[in-house]
N, C-alpha and C positions, 0 to 999 in steps of 0.2 A: 513198864510204866516208869516215867521219869518224874521225879519230884523236884520242882524248881520253885524257890521262893520268889515272890514278886514284890515289887515296890508299888504301893498304891499311888495313883496319880494325885491324890489329895495331899500327899506328903510334901511334894515339891510344888511351889506356887507357879501358876501359869506364866507370870512375867519372867520367871527364871528360865523356864523352858523356851519361851519365845526369844529371850536374849541369847541363850546358848545356840539356838537354831540360827539366829541372825549372824552371830559371830562365826558359826560354822560355814554359813553361806559365803561370808567374806573371805574366809580361808580357802574355800573352793575356788573363788575367783583368782586369788593369788597363786594357787597351785596350777590352775590352767594357764596363767601367764608364764609360770616357770616352764611348763610343758611346751608352750608355743615358742617362747623366746630363748629357751635353753641353748647355749652355743654348742654344747657337746652332748653326746649320747648319755653319759652318766647324769648330767643335769636333768635330762628328760626322764630318765629312769627314776631319779629321786622324786621328781614331780608326780609321776604316775603312782609311785609308792605312797607318797603323801596323800594323793587324791583317794586312793583305796582306803587309807586309814581314816580319812574324813567321811567316806561312805559308811565305814563301820561306826563311827561316832554318830552319824545321822540315824543309822538303824537303832542304836542304843537310845537316842532321844525319842525316836518313834515308839520304841518299846516302853520307855518310861511314861510317855504321855498317854499311851493307850492302856497301860497296865498289863500288857501281854508279855509273859516271861519267855516266850519262845524266840523272841528277837535275840536274846542273849546267846542261845544255841546257834543261831544263824551267824552271829558275829564271831563266835569262837571258831566255827568251821571256816568262815571266810578268812580269819586271821591265820589259820594253819596253811591254807592255800596261798595266801599272800606271802607268808614267810618262805615257803618252799619256792615260790616264783622269784622272789627277791634273791635268794641264794643261787638259783639257776642262772639268773641274768648276771649276777656278780661274777660267777665263775666263767660265764661266756665272755664277759667284757674284760676280764683280768688278762694281763699280758702273759704269754706262754713262758713257762719257766722250764728250761731244759733239764734241771736237776730233779724234777718231779717225774720220774719215769714210771 
């Protein structure tokens, strides 16, 4: 059994949730522009990493607005996977160093 404290949706006013969701949507548009127009592969990787972080923020907003505390657990699991994926891509894109045998 997992005990997770939840934030009641009545604590945060609806306009604040709507404003944060709108700003998040605008950030998603900018992240997609970075992914599409990125001149190099690292720019596109940063855009995908940013987009994944924005998805996590969207899940948190959905969890707060619905009052469901299990969104937090999903976001934490997603963050761990995102971190490991970012490290793997960074190691793949880094130039080879002959001294690291």
